N, CA, C and O atoms as a Maestro MAE file, in Angstrom:
{
 s_m_m2io_version
 :::
 2.0.0
}

f_m_ct {
 s_m_title
 :::
 protein
 m_atom[256] {
  # First column is atom index #
  i_m_mmod_type
  r_m_x_coord
  r_m_y_coord
  r_m_z_coord
  i_m_residue_number
  s_m_chain_name
  s_m_pdb_residue_name
  s_m_pdb_atom_name
  i_m_atomic_number
  :::
  1 25 0.837 -1.199 0.000 1 A "MET " " N  " 7
  2 3 0.000 0.000 0.000 1 A "MET " " CA " 6
  3 2 0.876 1.255 0.000 1 A "MET " " C  " 6
  4 15 0.581 2.221 -0.703 1 A "MET " " O  " 8
  5 25 1.944 1.238 0.783 2 A "LYS " " N  " 7
  6 3 2.799 2.411 0.875 2 A "LYS " " CA " 6
  7 2 3.528 2.657 -0.452 2 A "LYS " " C  " 6
  8 15 3.657 3.801 -0.887 2 A "LYS " " O  " 8
  9 25 3.996 1.596 -1.084 3 A "ILE " " N  " 7
  10 3 4.692 1.745 -2.361 3 A "ILE " " CA " 6
  11 2 3.732 2.251 -3.434 3 A "ILE " " C  " 6
  12 15 4.114 3.072 -4.268 3 A "ILE " " O  " 8
  13 25 2.525 1.782 -3.419 4 A "ARG " " N  " 7
  14 3 1.530 2.228 -4.400 4 A "ARG " " CA " 6
  15 2 1.258 3.723 -4.237 4 A "ARG " " C  " 6
  16 15 1.141 4.442 -5.229 4 A "ARG " " O  " 8
  17 25 1.158 4.189 -3.007 5 A "THR " " N  " 7
  18 3 0.938 5.613 -2.744 5 A "THR " " CA " 6
  19 2 2.106 6.439 -3.268 5 A "THR " " C  " 6
  20 15 1.904 7.499 -3.862 5 A "THR " " O  " 8
  21 25 3.314 5.962 -3.052 6 A "ILE " " N  " 7
  22 3 4.495 6.688 -3.526 6 A "ILE " " CA " 6
  23 2 4.517 6.734 -5.055 6 A "ILE " " C  " 6
  24 15 4.821 7.775 -5.636 6 A "ILE " " O  " 8
  25 25 4.201 5.632 -5.699 7 A "VAL " " N  " 7
  26 3 4.187 5.583 -7.162 7 A "VAL " " CA " 6
  27 2 3.134 6.537 -7.725 7 A "VAL " " C  " 6
  28 15 3.403 7.254 -8.688 7 A "VAL " " O  " 8
  29 25 1.959 6.553 -7.142 8 A "VAL " " N  " 7
  30 3 0.896 7.457 -7.597 8 A "VAL " " CA " 6
  31 2 1.317 8.910 -7.393 8 A "VAL " " C  " 6
  32 15 1.078 9.753 -8.257 8 A "VAL " " O  " 8
  33 25 1.938 9.203 -6.263 9 A "PHE " " N  " 7
  34 3 2.396 10.564 -5.981 9 A "PHE " " CA " 6
  35 2 3.445 10.999 -7.008 9 A "PHE " " C  " 6
  36 15 3.365 12.105 -7.544 9 A "PHE " " O  " 8
  37 25 4.421 10.143 -7.283 10 A "LEU " " N  " 7
  38 3 5.456 10.480 -8.258 10 A "LEU " " CA " 6
  39 2 4.870 10.647 -9.658 10 A "LEU " " C  " 6
  40 15 5.301 11.525 -10.406 10 A "LEU " " O  " 8
  41 25 3.911 9.830 -10.013 11 A "PHE " " N  " 7
  42 3 3.248 9.969 -11.308 11 A "PHE " " CA " 6
  43 2 2.554 11.326 -11.419 11 A "PHE " " C  " 6
  44 15 2.644 11.997 -12.447 11 A "PHE " " O  " 8
  45 25 1.867 11.717 -10.360 12 A "CYS " " N  " 7
  46 3 1.171 13.018 -10.368 12 A "CYS " " CA " 6
  47 2 2.163 14.166 -10.478 12 A "CYS " " C  " 6
  48 15 1.935 15.116 -11.226 12 A "CYS " " O  " 8
  49 25 3.263 14.083 -9.738 13 A "VAL " " N  " 7
  50 3 4.272 15.145 -9.787 13 A "VAL " " CA " 6
  51 2 4.866 15.245 -11.190 13 A "VAL " " C  " 6
  52 15 5.033 16.345 -11.717 13 A "VAL " " O  " 8
  53 25 5.182 14.115 -11.787 14 A "CYS " " N  " 7
  54 3 5.745 14.121 -13.146 14 A "CYS " " CA " 6
  55 2 4.751 14.682 -14.159 14 A "CYS " " C  " 6
  56 15 5.131 15.453 -15.041 14 A "CYS " " O  " 8
  57 25 3.500 14.305 -14.037 15 A "THR " " N  " 7
  58 3 2.474 14.791 -14.955 15 A "THR " " CA " 6
  59 2 2.298 16.300 -14.831 15 A "THR " " C  " 6
  60 15 2.200 17.006 -15.835 15 A "THR " " O  " 8
  61 25 2.261 16.778 -13.623 16 A "ILE " " N  " 7
  62 3 2.091 18.221 -13.406 16 A "ILE " " CA " 6
  63 2 3.299 18.989 -13.923 16 A "ILE " " C  " 6
  64 15 3.141 20.052 -14.524 16 A "ILE " " O  " 8
  65 25 4.507 18.466 -13.700 17 A "SER " " N  " 7
  66 3 5.699 19.180 -14.158 17 A "SER " " CA " 6
  67 2 5.769 19.227 -15.682 17 A "SER " " C  " 6
  68 15 6.203 20.231 -16.248 17 A "SER " " O  " 8
  69 25 5.350 18.156 -16.353 18 A "VAL " " N  " 7
  70 3 5.338 18.159 -17.818 18 A "VAL " " CA " 6
  71 2 4.310 19.160 -18.333 18 A "VAL " " C  " 6
  72 15 4.582 19.881 -19.293 18 A "VAL " " O  " 8
  73 25 3.151 19.216 -17.719 19 A "LYS " " N  " 7
  74 3 2.127 20.186 -18.135 19 A "LYS " " CA " 6
  75 2 2.609 21.613 -17.904 19 A "LYS " " C  " 6
  76 15 2.335 22.502 -18.709 19 A "LYS " " O  " 8
  77 25 3.331 21.833 -16.798 20 A "ALA " " N  " 7
  78 3 3.823 23.176 -16.498 20 A "ALA " " CA " 6
  79 2 4.858 23.620 -17.529 20 A "ALA " " C  " 6
  80 15 4.912 24.799 -17.880 20 A "ALA " " O  " 8
  81 25 5.666 22.703 -18.011 21 A "GLN " " N  " 7
  82 3 6.667 23.056 -19.012 21 A "GLN " " CA " 6
  83 2 6.028 23.376 -20.355 21 A "GLN " " C  " 6
  84 15 6.535 24.214 -21.100 21 A "GLN " " O  " 8
  85 25 4.936 22.726 -20.665 22 A "ASN " " N  " 7
  86 3 4.278 22.928 -21.955 22 A "ASN " " CA " 6
  87 2 3.254 24.058 -21.941 22 A "ASN " " C  " 6
  88 15 2.690 24.388 -22.984 22 A "ASN " " O  " 8
  89 25 3.008 24.648 -20.792 23 A "ALA " " N  " 7
  90 3 2.022 25.723 -20.705 23 A "ALA " " CA " 6
  91 2 2.533 26.950 -21.456 23 A "ALA " " C  " 6
  92 15 3.717 27.274 -21.363 23 A "ALA " " O  " 8
  93 25 1.669 27.635 -22.196 24 A "PRO " " N  " 7
  94 3 2.102 28.839 -22.904 24 A "PRO " " CA " 6
  95 2 2.465 29.943 -21.909 24 A "PRO " " C  " 6
  96 15 1.774 30.171 -20.916 24 A "PRO " " O  " 8
  97 25 3.553 30.606 -22.209 25 A "LYS " " N  " 7
  98 3 4.011 31.676 -21.325 25 A "LYS " " CA " 6
  99 2 3.294 32.971 -21.684 25 A "LYS " " C  " 6
  100 15 3.139 33.309 -22.858 25 A "LYS " " O  " 8
  101 25 2.872 33.669 -20.678 26 A "GLU " " N  " 7
  102 3 2.178 34.937 -20.894 26 A "GLU " " CA " 6
  103 2 3.196 36.027 -21.197 26 A "GLU " " C  " 6
  104 15 4.281 36.068 -20.616 26 A "GLU " " O  " 8
  105 25 2.830 36.890 -22.102 27 A "GLN " " N  " 7
  106 3 3.675 38.024 -22.419 27 A "GLN " " CA " 6
  107 2 3.449 39.109 -21.380 27 A "GLN " " C  " 6
  108 15 2.347 39.644 -21.255 27 A "GLN " " O  " 8
  109 25 4.476 39.422 -20.653 28 A "THR " " N  " 7
  110 3 4.358 40.478 -19.652 28 A "THR " " CA " 6
  111 2 5.007 41.742 -20.202 28 A "THR " " C  " 6
  112 15 5.944 41.688 -20.998 28 A "THR " " O  " 8
  113 25 4.494 42.859 -19.765 29 A "GLN " " N  " 7
  114 3 5.070 44.122 -20.186 29 A "GLN " " CA " 6
  115 2 6.400 44.314 -19.470 29 A "GLN " " C  " 6
  116 15 6.545 43.971 -18.296 29 A "GLN " " O  " 8
  117 25 7.343 44.854 -20.178 30 A "LYS " " N  " 7
  118 3 8.659 45.077 -19.605 30 A "LYS " " CA " 6
  119 2 8.579 46.218 -18.596 30 A "LYS " " C  " 6
  120 15 8.110 47.312 -18.908 30 A "LYS " " O  " 8
  121 25 9.041 45.944 -17.396 31 A "LYS " " N  " 7
  122 3 9.003 46.955 -16.344 31 A "LYS " " CA " 6
  123 2 10.220 47.872 -16.480 31 A "LYS " " C  " 6
  124 15 11.298 47.417 -16.863 31 A "LYS " " O  " 8
  125 25 10.055 49.153 -16.170 32 A "PRO " " N  " 7
  126 3 11.192 50.068 -16.263 32 A "PRO " " CA " 6
  127 2 12.189 49.808 -15.129 32 A "PRO " " C  " 6
  128 15 11.817 49.376 -14.039 32 A "PRO " " O  " 8
  129 25 13.445 50.078 -15.413 33 A "ASN " " N  " 7
  130 3 14.482 49.957 -14.392 33 A "ASN " " CA " 6
  131 2 14.501 51.239 -13.569 33 A "ASN " " C  " 6
  132 15 14.770 52.321 -14.090 33 A "ASN " " O  " 8
  133 25 14.215 51.106 -12.289 34 A "ILE " " N  " 7
  134 3 14.170 52.260 -11.399 34 A "ILE " " CA " 6
  135 2 15.091 52.000 -10.218 34 A "ILE " " C  " 6
  136 15 15.028 50.947 -9.584 34 A "ILE " " O  " 8
  137 25 15.944 52.970 -9.930 35 A "ILE " " N  " 7
  138 3 16.797 52.898 -8.745 35 A "ILE " " CA " 6
  139 2 16.346 54.006 -7.812 35 A "ILE " " C  " 6
  140 15 16.298 55.175 -8.196 35 A "ILE " " O  " 8
  141 25 16.019 53.633 -6.596 36 A "PHE " " N  " 7
  142 3 15.574 54.600 -5.593 36 A "PHE " " CA " 6
  143 2 16.669 54.705 -4.548 36 A "PHE " " C  " 6
  144 15 16.956 53.734 -3.848 36 A "PHE " " O  " 8
  145 25 17.288 55.887 -4.436 37 A "ILE " " N  " 7
  146 3 18.364 56.110 -3.477 37 A "ILE " " CA " 6
  147 2 17.823 56.998 -2.375 37 A "ILE " " C  " 6
  148 15 17.329 58.097 -2.627 37 A "ILE " " O  " 8
  149 25 17.922 56.509 -1.153 38 A "LEU " " N  " 7
  150 3 17.436 57.246 0.005 38 A "LEU " " CA " 6
  151 2 18.597 57.486 0.951 38 A "LEU " " C  " 6
  152 15 19.233 56.543 1.423 38 A "LEU " " O  " 8
  153 25 18.870 58.756 1.226 39 A "THR " " N  " 7
  154 3 19.894 59.086 2.216 39 A "THR " " CA " 6
  155 2 19.191 59.718 3.403 39 A "THR " " C  " 6
  156 15 18.242 60.487 3.252 39 A "THR " " O  " 8
  157 25 19.672 59.382 4.566 40 A "ASP " " N  " 7
  158 3 18.986 59.782 5.789 40 A "ASP " " CA " 6
  159 2 19.805 60.824 6.552 40 A "ASP " " C  " 6
  160 15 21.028 60.880 6.422 40 A "ASP " " O  " 8
  161 25 19.133 61.633 7.336 41 A "ASP " " N  " 7
  162 3 19.744 62.624 8.235 41 A "ASP " " CA " 6
  163 2 20.635 63.620 7.492 41 A "ASP " " C  " 6
  164 15 21.792 63.816 7.866 41 A "ASP " " O  " 8
  165 25 20.110 64.239 6.459 42 A "GLN " " N  " 7
  166 3 20.869 65.254 5.747 42 A "GLN " " CA " 6
  167 2 20.076 66.548 5.697 42 A "GLN " " C  " 6
  168 15 18.857 66.564 5.524 42 A "GLN " " O  " 8
  169 25 20.812 67.610 5.854 43 A "ARG " " N  " 7
  170 3 20.181 68.923 5.743 43 A "ARG " " CA " 6
  171 2 19.985 69.279 4.275 43 A "ARG " " C  " 6
  172 15 20.410 68.550 3.379 43 A "ARG " " O  " 8
  173 25 19.336 70.411 4.051 44 A "PHE " " N  " 7
  174 3 19.053 70.833 2.672 44 A "PHE " " CA " 6
  175 2 20.325 71.160 1.899 44 A "PHE " " C  " 6
  176 15 20.326 71.072 0.671 44 A "PHE " " O  " 8
  177 25 21.417 71.538 2.584 45 A "ASP " " N  " 7
  178 3 22.659 71.904 1.900 45 A "ASP " " CA " 6
  179 2 23.784 70.898 2.167 45 A "ASP " " C  " 6
  180 15 24.960 71.261 2.118 45 A "ASP " " O  " 8
  181 25 23.439 69.657 2.443 46 A "ALA " " N  " 7
  182 3 24.444 68.654 2.805 46 A "ALA " " CA " 6
  183 2 25.125 68.023 1.592 46 A "ALA " " C  " 6
  184 15 25.982 67.155 1.759 46 A "ALA " " O  " 8
  185 25 24.773 68.432 0.397 47 A "LEU " " N  " 7
  186 3 25.402 67.902 -0.807 47 A "LEU " " CA " 6
  187 2 26.091 69.027 -1.565 47 A "LEU " " C  " 6
  188 15 25.704 70.192 -1.476 47 A "LEU " " O  " 8
  189 25 27.123 68.645 -2.313 48 A "GLY " " N  " 7
  190 3 27.900 69.644 -3.037 48 A "GLY " " CA " 6
  191 2 27.097 70.392 -4.081 48 A "GLY " " C  " 6
  192 15 27.312 71.588 -4.276 48 A "GLY " " O  " 8
  193 25 26.177 69.720 -4.758 49 A "TYR " " N  " 7
  194 3 25.408 70.393 -5.811 49 A "TYR " " CA " 6
  195 2 24.434 71.421 -5.248 49 A "TYR " " C  " 6
  196 15 23.919 72.255 -5.993 49 A "TYR " " O  " 8
  197 25 24.175 71.374 -3.936 50 A "ALA " " N  " 7
  198 3 23.259 72.330 -3.317 50 A "ALA " " CA " 6
  199 2 23.959 73.643 -2.981 50 A "ALA " " C  " 6
  200 15 23.332 74.565 -2.460 50 A "ALA " " O  " 8
  201 25 25.257 73.730 -3.277 51 A "GLY " " N  " 7
  202 3 25.962 74.983 -3.069 51 A "GLY " " CA " 6
  203 2 26.894 74.996 -1.873 51 A "GLY " " C  " 6
  204 15 27.512 76.027 -1.608 51 A "GLY " " O  " 8
  205 25 27.021 73.917 -1.151 52 A "ASN " " N  " 7
  206 3 27.914 73.861 0.000 52 A "ASN " " CA " 6
  207 2 29.334 73.623 -0.496 52 A "ASN " " C  " 6
  208 15 29.623 72.591 -1.102 52 A "ASN " " O  " 8
  209 25 30.232 74.596 -0.234 53 A "LYS " " N  " 7
  210 3 31.620 74.512 -0.700 53 A "LYS " " CA " 6
  211 2 32.493 73.667 0.227 53 A "LYS " " C  " 6
  212 15 33.596 73.284 -0.163 53 A "LYS " " O  " 8
  213 25 32.038 73.370 1.426 54 A "LEU " " N  " 7
  214 3 32.836 72.614 2.388 54 A "LEU " " CA " 6
  215 2 32.683 71.103 2.228 54 A "LEU " " C  " 6
  216 15 33.488 70.341 2.763 54 A "LEU " " O  " 8
  217 25 31.683 70.673 1.513 55 A "ILE " " N  " 7
  218 3 31.398 69.245 1.379 55 A "ILE " " CA " 6
  219 2 31.636 68.821 -0.063 55 A "ILE " " C  " 6
  220 15 31.172 69.470 -1.000 55 A "ILE " " O  " 8
  221 25 32.373 67.714 -0.227 56 A "SER " " N  " 7
  222 3 32.627 67.176 -1.555 56 A "SER " " CA " 6
  223 2 31.852 65.870 -1.711 56 A "SER " " C  " 6
  224 15 32.160 64.876 -1.052 56 A "SER " " O  " 8
  225 25 30.856 65.877 -2.576 57 A "THR " " N  " 7
  226 3 30.052 64.677 -2.841 57 A "THR " " CA " 6
  227 2 29.959 64.475 -4.357 57 A "THR " " C  " 6
  228 15 28.895 64.669 -4.944 57 A "THR " " O  " 8
  229 25 31.074 64.084 -4.992 58 A "PRO " " N  " 7
  230 3 31.068 64.010 -6.459 58 A "PRO " " CA " 6
  231 2 30.118 62.962 -7.034 58 A "PRO " " C  " 6
  232 15 29.507 63.197 -8.076 58 A "PRO " " O  " 8
  233 25 29.984 61.819 -6.381 59 A "GLU " " N  " 7
  234 3 29.104 60.776 -6.926 59 A "GLU " " CA " 6
  235 2 27.637 61.183 -6.825 59 A "GLU " " C  " 6
  236 15 26.867 60.966 -7.760 59 A "GLU " " O  " 8
  237 25 27.249 61.768 -5.702 60 A "MET " " N  " 7
  238 3 25.872 62.241 -5.561 60 A "MET " " CA " 6
  239 2 25.612 63.424 -6.489 60 A "MET " " C  " 6
  240 15 24.499 63.593 -6.987 60 A "MET " " O  " 8
  241 25 26.640 64.246 -6.723 61 A "ASP " " N  " 7
  242 3 26.489 65.368 -7.647 61 A "ASP " " CA " 6
  243 2 26.245 64.872 -9.077 61 A "ASP " " C  " 6
  244 15 25.483 65.483 -9.826 61 A "ASP " " O  " 8
  245 25 26.896 63.760 -9.453 62 A "LYS " " N  " 7
  246 3 26.679 63.197 -10.789 62 A "LYS " " CA " 6
  247 2 25.249 62.696 -10.943 62 A "LYS " " C  " 6
  248 15 24.655 62.824 -12.014 62 A "LYS " " O  " 8
  249 25 24.698 62.126 -9.880 63 A "LEU " " N  " 7
  250 3 23.329 61.629 -9.937 63 A "LEU " " CA " 6
  251 2 22.309 62.761 -9.970 63 A "LEU " " C  " 6
  252 15 21.226 62.610 -10.536 63 A "LEU " " O  " 8
  253 25 22.653 63.889 -9.366 64 A "ALA " " N  " 7
  254 3 21.726 65.015 -9.315 64 A "ALA " " CA " 6
  255 2 21.709 65.688 -10.628 64 A "ALA " " C  " 6
  256 15 20.990 66.671 -10.808 64 A "ALA " " O  " 8
  :::
 }
 m_bond[255] {
  # First column is bond index #
  i_m_from
  i_m_to
  i_m_order
  :::
  1 1 2 1
  2 2 3 1
  3 3 4 2
  4 3 5 1
  5 5 6 1
  6 6 7 1
  7 7 8 2
  8 7 9 1
  9 9 10 1
  10 10 11 1
  11 11 12 2
  12 11 13 1
  13 13 14 1
  14 14 15 1
  15 15 16 2
  16 15 17 1
  17 17 18 1
  18 18 19 1
  19 19 20 2
  20 19 21 1
  21 21 22 1
  22 22 23 1
  23 23 24 2
  24 23 25 1
  25 25 26 1
  26 26 27 1
  27 27 28 2
  28 27 29 1
  29 29 30 1
  30 30 31 1
  31 31 32 2
  32 31 33 1
  33 33 34 1
  34 34 35 1
  35 35 36 2
  36 35 37 1
  37 37 38 1
  38 38 39 1
  39 39 40 2
  40 39 41 1
  41 41 42 1
  42 42 43 1
  43 43 44 2
  44 43 45 1
  45 45 46 1
  46 46 47 1
  47 47 48 2
  48 47 49 1
  49 49 50 1
  50 50 51 1
  51 51 52 2
  52 51 53 1
  53 53 54 1
  54 54 55 1
  55 55 56 2
  56 55 57 1
  57 57 58 1
  58 58 59 1
  59 59 60 2
  60 59 61 1
  61 61 62 1
  62 62 63 1
  63 63 64 2
  64 63 65 1
  65 65 66 1
  66 66 67 1
  67 67 68 2
  68 67 69 1
  69 69 70 1
  70 70 71 1
  71 71 72 2
  72 71 73 1
  73 73 74 1
  74 74 75 1
  75 75 76 2
  76 75 77 1
  77 77 78 1
  78 78 79 1
  79 79 80 2
  80 79 81 1
  81 81 82 1
  82 82 83 1
  83 83 84 2
  84 83 85 1
  85 85 86 1
  86 86 87 1
  87 87 88 2
  88 87 89 1
  89 89 90 1
  90 90 91 1
  91 91 92 2
  92 91 93 1
  93 93 94 1
  94 94 95 1
  95 95 96 2
  96 95 97 1
  97 97 98 1
  98 98 99 1
  99 99 100 2
  100 99 101 1
  101 101 102 1
  102 102 103 1
  103 103 104 2
  104 103 105 1
  105 105 106 1
  106 106 107 1
  107 107 108 2
  108 107 109 1
  109 109 110 1
  110 110 111 1
  111 111 112 2
  112 111 113 1
  113 113 114 1
  114 114 115 1
  115 115 116 2
  116 115 117 1
  117 117 118 1
  118 118 119 1
  119 119 120 2
  120 119 121 1
  121 121 122 1
  122 122 123 1
  123 123 124 2
  124 123 125 1
  125 125 126 1
  126 126 127 1
  127 127 128 2
  128 127 129 1
  129 129 130 1
  130 130 131 1
  131 131 132 2
  132 131 133 1
  133 133 134 1
  134 134 135 1
  135 135 136 2
  136 135 137 1
  137 137 138 1
  138 138 139 1
  139 139 140 2
  140 139 141 1
  141 141 142 1
  142 142 143 1
  143 143 144 2
  144 143 145 1
  145 145 146 1
  146 146 147 1
  147 147 148 2
  148 147 149 1
  149 149 150 1
  150 150 151 1
  151 151 152 2
  152 151 153 1
  153 153 154 1
  154 154 155 1
  155 155 156 2
  156 155 157 1
  157 157 158 1
  158 158 159 1
  159 159 160 2
  160 159 161 1
  161 161 162 1
  162 162 163 1
  163 163 164 2
  164 163 165 1
  165 165 166 1
  166 166 167 1
  167 167 168 2
  168 167 169 1
  169 169 170 1
  170 170 171 1
  171 171 172 2
  172 171 173 1
  173 173 174 1
  174 174 175 1
  175 175 176 2
  176 175 177 1
  177 177 178 1
  178 178 179 1
  179 179 180 2
  180 179 181 1
  181 181 182 1
  182 182 183 1
  183 183 184 2
  184 183 185 1
  185 185 186 1
  186 186 187 1
  187 187 188 2
  188 187 189 1
  189 189 190 1
  190 190 191 1
  191 191 192 2
  192 191 193 1
  193 193 194 1
  194 194 195 1
  195 195 196 2
  196 195 197 1
  197 197 198 1
  198 198 199 1
  199 199 200 2
  200 199 201 1
  201 201 202 1
  202 202 203 1
  203 203 204 2
  204 203 205 1
  205 205 206 1
  206 206 207 1
  207 207 208 2
  208 207 209 1
  209 209 210 1
  210 210 211 1
  211 211 212 2
  212 211 213 1
  213 213 214 1
  214 214 215 1
  215 215 216 2
  216 215 217 1
  217 217 218 1
  218 218 219 1
  219 219 220 2
  220 219 221 1
  221 221 222 1
  222 222 223 1
  223 223 224 2
  224 223 225 1
  225 225 226 1
  226 226 227 1
  227 227 228 2
  228 227 229 1
  229 229 230 1
  230 230 231 1
  231 231 232 2
  232 231 233 1
  233 233 234 1
  234 234 235 1
  235 235 236 2
  236 235 237 1
  237 237 238 1
  238 238 239 1
  239 239 240 2
  240 239 241 1
  241 241 242 1
  242 242 243 1
  243 243 244 2
  244 243 245 1
  245 245 246 1
  246 246 247 1
  247 247 248 2
  248 247 249 1
  249 249 250 1
  250 250 251 1
  251 251 252 2
  252 251 253 1
  253 253 254 1
  254 254 255 1
  255 255 256 2
  :::
 }
}
């Protein structure tokens, strides 16, 4: 009885996996690539592009 249950289970798994491989794939719309950069605890003039001459932030300035 136990072997029969295992055989039936394996048959079902194989059948489902074959059906899943043959299922037509849906065309999804291509999502845009978005990068969200969040910096915390900064004042309004904490970046170089904001006019602060004492702070050097070249990478953030390139993104701005």
